[in-house]
NULO-238012 format. One line per 3 residues: number of its first residue (from 0); for each residue x, y, z of C-alpha. Coordinates in nm, 2 decimals. Layout:
<recs>
NUM) X,Y,Z  ...;
</recs>
This chain:
<recs>
0) -1.63,-0.75,2.46  -1.55,-0.39,2.35  -1.82,-0.25,2.09;
3) -1.67,-0.23,1.75  -1.86,0.08,1.62  -1.69,0.24,1.32;
6) -1.77,0.56,1.16  -1.67,0.68,0.81  -1.67,1.00,0.64;
9) -1.69,0.98,0.26  -1.85,0.60,0.32  -2.04,0.67,-0.04;
12) -1.74,0.70,-0.24  -1.47,0.49,-0.40  -1.27,0.36,-0.10;
15) -1.56,0.42,0.15  -1.79,0.16,-0.02  -1.53,-0.09,0.02;
18) -1.41,0.00,0.37  -1.79,-0.02,0.46  -1.81,-0.39,0.33;
21) -1.51,-0.50,0.46  -1.58,-0.37,0.82  -1.95,-0.54,0.81;
24) -1.75,-0.84,0.74  -1.54,-0.81,1.06  -1.85,-0.78,1.25;
27) -1.84,-0.37,1.29  -2.14,-0.17,1.34  -2.07,0.10,1.06;
30) -2.21,0.45,1.03  -2.14,0.68,0.78  -2.14,1.06,0.65;
33) -2.34,1.13,0.35  -2.43,1.47,0.21  -2.79,1.51,0.06;
36) -2.61,1.51,-0.28  -2.41,1.23,-0.24  -2.48,0.93,-0.46;
39) -2.52,0.60,-0.28  -2.50,0.37,-0.59  -2.16,0.24,-0.47;
42) -2.32,0.11,-0.11  -2.67,0.03,-0.24  -2.62,-0.34,-0.19;
45) -2.54,-0.31,0.18  -2.72,0.03,0.25  -2.97,-0.19,0.44;
48) -2.69,-0.30,0.70  -2.61,0.06,0.74  -2.67,0.36,0.96;
51) -2.62,0.68,0.74  -2.59,1.00,0.88  -2.71,1.32,0.68;
54) -2.41,1.58,0.77  -2.12,1.76,0.62  -1.76,1.76,0.73;
57) -1.78,2.16,0.68  -2.06,2.22,0.86  -1.96,2.20,1.24;
60) -2.28,2.20,1.41  -2.41,1.88,1.20  -2.08,1.70,1.24;
63) -2.08,1.77,1.61  -2.44,1.69,1.66  -2.34,1.34,1.48;
66) -2.03,1.25,1.65  -2.21,1.32,1.99  -2.48,1.10,1.91;
69) -2.31,0.81,1.79  -1.96,0.82,2.00  -1.76,0.55,1.80;
72) -1.48,0.38,1.91  -1.33,0.41,1.54  -1.33,0.70,1.29;
75) -1.19,0.65,0.94  -1.16,0.98,0.76  -1.17,0.94,0.40;
78) -1.45,1.24,0.29  -1.19,1.46,0.08  -1.14,1.64,-0.27;
81) -0.96,1.35,-0.40  -0.85,1.42,-0.76  -0.52,1.59,-0.84;
84) -0.63,1.77,-1.14  -0.92,1.93,-0.99  -0.67,2.08,-0.72;
87) -0.56,2.28,-1.00  -0.88,2.40,-1.14  -1.03,2.47,-0.78;
90) -0.72,2.50,-0.54  -0.93,2.69,-0.26  -1.24,2.44,-0.27;
93) -0.95,2.15,-0.22  -0.81,2.33,0.04  -1.10,2.41,0.28;
96) -1.26,2.04,0.21  -0.95,1.85,0.29  -0.82,2.07,0.57;
99) -1.08,2.30,0.73  -1.30,1.96,0.70  -1.03,1.76,0.88;
102) -0.99,2.02,1.15  -1.40,2.00,1.19  -1.35,1.64,1.27;
105) -1.09,1.67,1.51  -1.23,1.95,1.69  -1.60,1.75,1.71;
108) -1.43,1.45,1.89  -1.21,1.69,2.10  -1.53,1.86,2.24;
111) -1.74,1.58,2.27  -1.46,1.43,2.48  -1.48,1.07,2.33;
114) -1.16,0.88,2.28  -1.16,0.68,1.94  -0.90,0.59,1.70;
117) -0.92,0.81,1.41  -0.74,0.69,1.08  -0.67,0.97,0.84;
120) -0.60,0.90,0.46  -0.31,1.11,0.36  -0.14,1.06,0.06;
123) 0.19,0.97,-0.12  0.14,1.28,-0.33  0.26,1.44,-0.01;
126) 0.61,1.30,-0.11  0.59,1.51,-0.46  0.93,1.54,-0.57;
129) 1.12,1.25,-0.47  1.48,1.24,-0.60  1.63,0.89,-0.73;
132) 1.84,0.83,-0.47  1.53,0.86,-0.22  1.35,0.57,-0.36;
135) 1.17,0.36,-0.21  1.03,0.64,-0.01  1.03,0.59,0.37;
138) 0.81,0.80,0.58  1.12,0.99,0.70  1.15,1.13,0.35;
141) 1.11,1.52,0.29  0.79,1.64,0.17  0.79,1.83,-0.13;
144) 0.41,1.85,-0.24  0.37,1.92,-0.67  -0.01,2.01,-0.66;
147) -0.27,2.20,-0.45  -0.41,1.84,-0.31  -0.07,1.74,-0.22;
150) -0.04,2.05,-0.01  -0.39,1.99,0.15  -0.30,1.64,0.24;
153) 0.04,1.74,0.37  -0.16,1.99,0.59  -0.44,1.73,0.71;
156) -0.12,1.50,0.79  0.04,1.75,1.02  -0.28,1.86,1.18;
159) -0.35,1.50,1.28  0.00,1.52,1.43  -0.06,1.81,1.58;
162) -0.41,1.70,1.75  -0.22,1.39,1.89  0.07,1.61,2.06;
165) -0.16,1.90,2.19  -0.46,1.67,2.29  -0.36,1.30,2.29;
168) -0.61,1.24,2.00  -0.51,0.93,1.89  -0.51,0.98,1.54;
171) -0.32,0.74,1.29  -0.19,0.87,0.98  -0.18,0.65,0.68;
174) 0.02,0.76,0.37  -0.16,0.53,0.09  0.00,0.53,-0.25;
177) -0.19,0.47,-0.57  -0.50,0.23,-0.50  -0.76,0.12,-0.77;
180) -1.02,-0.13,-0.87  -1.38,-0.15,-0.99  -1.61,0.14,-0.90;
183) -1.25,0.36,-0.94  -1.40,0.70,-1.09  -1.31,0.74,-1.47;
186) -1.11,1.07,-1.40  -0.82,0.86,-1.27  -0.60,0.73,-1.56;
189) -0.61,0.36,-1.51  -1.03,0.35,-1.52  -1.03,0.58,-1.78;
192) -0.84,0.37,-2.01  -1.05,0.08,-1.90  -1.37,0.29,-1.97;
195) -1.23,0.39,-2.32  -1.13,0.01,-2.41  -1.50,-0.10,-2.32;
198) -1.66,0.18,-2.52  -1.44,0.11,-2.82  -1.55,-0.28,-2.79;
201) -1.93,-0.15,-2.76  -1.85,0.09,-3.07  -1.96,0.37,-2.89;
204) -1.60,0.51,-2.93  -1.38,0.54,-3.23  -1.06,0.27,-3.16;
207) -0.84,0.57,-3.06  -0.77,0.55,-2.68  -0.67,0.93,-2.57;
210) -0.38,0.95,-2.28  -0.19,1.17,-2.09  0.15,1.11,-1.96;
213) 0.25,0.74,-2.02  0.60,0.75,-1.87  0.52,0.85,-1.49;
216) 0.56,0.53,-1.26  0.34,0.47,-0.96  0.31,0.21,-0.69;
219) -0.06,0.05,-0.72  -0.26,-0.15,-0.46  -0.60,-0.29,-0.52;
222) -0.84,-0.11,-0.34  -0.99,-0.42,-0.14  -0.63,-0.46,0.00;
225) -0.59,-0.11,0.09  -0.90,-0.10,0.30  -0.78,-0.39,0.49;
228) -0.47,-0.18,0.58  -0.67,0.10,0.71  -0.83,-0.15,0.93;
231) -0.53,-0.27,1.04  -0.38,0.06,1.12  -0.68,0.14,1.36;
234) -0.64,-0.19,1.54  -0.22,-0.20,1.56  -0.05,0.10,1.48;
237) 0.04,0.36,1.73  -0.15,0.68,1.71  0.05,1.00,1.64;
240) 0.25,0.80,1.40  0.27,0.78,1.04  0.27,0.47,0.76;
243) 0.32,0.41,0.41  0.05,0.16,0.29  0.19,0.05,-0.07;
246) 0.27,-0.27,-0.27  0.66,-0.17,-0.29  0.65,-0.24,-0.67;
249) 0.61,0.01,-0.94  0.46,0.01,-1.30  0.48,0.25,-1.56;
252) 0.12,0.40,-1.67  0.18,0.30,-2.03  0.23,-0.05,-1.91;
255) -0.10,-0.02,-1.71  -0.28,0.04,-2.05  -0.09,-0.24,-2.23;
258) -0.21,-0.51,-1.92  -0.54,-0.37,-1.99  -0.53,-0.41,-2.35;
261) -0.43,-0.76,-2.33  -0.75,-0.84,-2.20  -0.93,-0.71,-2.51;
264) -0.91,-0.81,-2.88  -0.97,-0.45,-2.99  -0.70,-0.27,-3.23;
267) -0.66,0.05,-3.09  -0.45,0.37,-3.17  -0.29,0.57,-2.88;
270) -0.32,0.94,-2.89  -0.16,1.17,-2.67  -0.39,1.45,-2.52;
273) -0.25,1.78,-2.40  -0.55,1.83,-2.20  -0.46,1.53,-1.99;
276) -0.11,1.65,-1.92  -0.05,1.81,-1.57  0.13,2.12,-1.50;
279) 0.38,1.96,-1.29  0.38,1.57,-1.25  0.58,1.33,-1.00;
282) 0.79,1.12,-1.24  0.84,0.83,-0.96  0.62,0.73,-0.65;
285) 0.77,0.39,-0.51  0.70,0.34,-0.14  0.86,0.14,0.14;
288) 0.60,-0.05,0.32  0.83,-0.20,0.59  0.74,-0.02,0.88;
291) 0.37,-0.07,0.82  0.41,-0.44,0.74  0.62,-0.50,1.07;
294) 0.34,-0.34,1.27  0.02,-0.48,1.10  0.15,-0.80,0.92;
297) -0.05,-0.68,0.65  0.08,-0.76,0.26  -0.13,-0.70,-0.05;
300) -0.28,-1.01,-0.20  -0.44,-0.93,-0.53  -0.24,-0.90,-0.82;
303) -0.22,-0.58,-1.04  -0.33,-0.79,-1.34  -0.65,-0.95,-1.18;
306) -0.72,-0.58,-1.06  -0.69,-0.44,-1.41  -0.90,-0.71,-1.52;
309) -1.16,-0.67,-1.26  -1.18,-0.32,-1.35  -1.23,-0.37,-1.74;
312) -1.50,-0.61,-1.64  -1.67,-0.34,-1.45  -1.68,-0.08,-1.71;
315) -1.80,-0.35,-1.98  -2.07,-0.38,-1.75  -2.15,-0.03,-1.73;
318) -2.10,0.14,-2.07;
</recs>
């Protein structure tokens, strides 16, 4: 019986915490990378079941020492600067974390001489400027990134391809489209809307919801479905190849807000906020998941309305 030893970079984050929970339910031994300043709130309920390692993807020595000691069979690379607007404010930090950090991880695996399957969480943002006749977006679509974040993820994606071709390191590249759910940071539109509604309900904010661009359309999945996709990727997908993980449907950001408001009796005013607008925004992201579904049998199970209801209840319990 093969040992199921998984190592997650970014285990304390939004997606990492759900992935850790799911892997534990699938009888994996779960190791995770945390930095001294990492908050562990999201994994508090399962922390006693995890092996947490104090290391940093930008510190090659600590990363090498950790990988050589654990020798995982599976690595899920989620650690990243993951917020698109931050990448305009701090482009160099985003590029260093997402590109150099990934190169450090691949090098550690290569130098230790182990042969794990590595899933790298790439992004639909890599597609960037997509023409209407290119929808839904297949993996073969041209990549036209529209933010420093998207450029950083594209570079990580291609580094994964290069390390597979050059060294046969078994890297599976997943391009996840938008995914959300409870615990989503309030810097992300849908979570920010939910938090504002919860604040208004508690009388902690005037009944005005501040919004950015409501016309963009996004392909949303529930984070709990997304992490099942990540595990299916390491178990069933071909190393060196790339796969879209998405629902195959879109919803306008304005409609996301309307769904959230449908769960509340509060009457609100919607007010556009210039500071929430991006220098360049991707108008539509609609993915084609047929390649991934054919390979793994994965399909999204949690309806979007349920995801939004859970997200709103998450904020109601916290504001």
